[in-house]
N, C-alpha and C positions, 0 to 999 in steps of 0.2 A: 412562526415556526422557522428554525434555522435550518438552512440547507447546506450540507456538507458534502464535498466532493471527498471520497476517501479512496486514495491510491494504494492497493496492497500487491504484495508477491506472492503471498501463500494464504492459505484459509486461516481465517480469523479464529483464535482460541477464546475461551470464556473470558479470561483476563483481558483480552484485547477488546472484547465487546462490551465489558464493564467500563473500561477506560474510555472509549469514545463515546458510550451512550451517557456518561455522567460527568462530561466534560462542562455543560451548560446547566448543571443542576436539573431544575424541573421544567425547564422550558422544552418542547417539543423539538425533535431534531427528525429531519428527512436526510437519508443518506443516498448518494447515486456513488456506487461502488465501482472502481476501475481496476480490474486485474490485470495486472501486468507482470506474468510471470518471467522470472530471470533466464535469458535465452543463453545458447553456447557462446555468443559472441563476447561475454564477460566471465566465462569460467575461470580464467586466470586470475582475474581481480577477486573473484570470491575465494579461490583458494588462497591466495596471500592474505586476504582478510581472516580466513581460518586459521592460519598459521599464526599471523599477529595477536590472534584472540586467544592461542594456546588450544584450539580446536583441531587438533591433528586428524582426527577420526572424521570429522567433517569435511576436511580438505581432500581427503581420499576419496569420499562420496560425492564430490562434486558433480553436476550433472544429473542428479536425481531430482530436481525441482520439477513441480508441476507443469505440464505442458500438454497442449490439445486438450483431449478427452479429460485428463486430470486437472487441468487448469478450469475447466468449465465446473467439474464437480466441486471444485475448491471454491469457485465464485458461488455456486448454488448454497453450500454449506454455510458460507459468510453470511449471504443474504437470509437465508433462515434463522441463523442465529439473532441478527439484528432485529428482524420481524419479532421473534420471541421474547427479545428484550424490549419490545413495546414502542419500535420506531417504525416508520416508514422507510423501504429501502428497495432500490432496483439497482441494477448494475450490468455490466457488459465487460468483455474480455478486449484489451488492446494489444495488439501484435505489432503495429507499424506506426511510426511517428506517436510515441506516447504523449509528447509535451504538446502537440498540436490537438490530439485528442482531449487532453487535460483542459486546455486553454478553452477549445470550443465547447466542452461540457459544462465547464465554470460559467461561461457567457451564456449559453442556452438555458440553463436552469436558475440564472440570476444567484448563483452559491454565495453565501456570506463567507465560508472559508474553505480551504483544502487541507487535508490532513494526509501526510504522506507516512504511512506505517510499514517499516521494512525492518529487517535485521540490520545490525551494524555494518557498514560497508566503510571500513577504515580508510580505504586507499582512495575511493572515491570522495568521501567526505574531506580529507585532508586537501584534495584539489578542488573541492567545490564543484563535482562533476556528479554527485548524487542527485536523485530527482527532486528533492525538497529545494535544494540549492538553486538548481536550474530552473523549477517552477517560479520560484520567487521573482525571475525576471521576465515571466511570460504571462503570469496569470493576474488580474487586478484585484486580487483580494489577499487576505492575510494566508500564509502557508505555515502550518506547523508540522514539525518532523517529529515523530515518536517511534520508539523502538519496539517491535513487536515482540511478544512473549513467544516461549515454546513451552509444550507440554512435559 
């Protein structure tokens, strides 16, 4: 069985679930989902990304990301969808020191890989400050960066 640590920042949609559950063909996969909601500290970066991508309405609505109870519900929905797709899935919210949590979870679970599934963050990616780029220098397993779908 392949153990995958899956880092997300919003609830999975069906296209995301299909993508991550079919990456390894018929081999069984177990997911440890880490929900890292985007906080207020990077609202400006998100707004710049939205403007760069031509999504002006999104730039205006920055700050409406899941937090607190909404983030917990988003995690629960994501875990339920992964389980319904036939995989094992557990998860937790991360609010502080995400890279430390990611590294320790990868070590504790003997993860085979890490998948960072987020919306495009052009500014962070340009400067290699996105979660996937930073995780590649911390965890001892392959890190795959995928872009999340929207409904």
